[in-house]
C-alpha positions, 0 to 999 in steps of 0.5 A: 224957061229951060235953064241951059246956057245961052251959048247952048241955046243958039244951036237949036234956034234955026230948027225951032224957027223952022218947026214953028213955021211948019206948024199949021195956024189952024187951031183944029190942026195945031195940037196934033202937029205939035203932039207929033213933033214932040213925040217924034223928038222924044222917040229920036232922043231916047231911041226904041230901047227905052228903059224905065228910067228913060220913060220916067225922065221923059214923063218928068220933062213933059210934066215940067214943060207943062208946069213951066209953060203954065207958070210963065205964060198962062198964069200971067195971062189969067192974072191980066184977064182977072184985072181987065174982066174981074174975078169970079 
């Protein structure tokens, strides 16, 4: 997970909870809504006058989020399924 101080995380909790509540549970709609939220947040954070370094940083954050999510959530899920269903 993102390694920021616990005291700094609390300022985001209410906004994250509200966004999560607003995202549709419909699996066909959810990806578009999540993409819109993440893209909009990046645009707000970096603004319309992004330089190359900003683009590089944003792409790095997006890639690290994907890798961290895989490592912390997807890989353990896959390991459990291998144990319960068998390996290929």
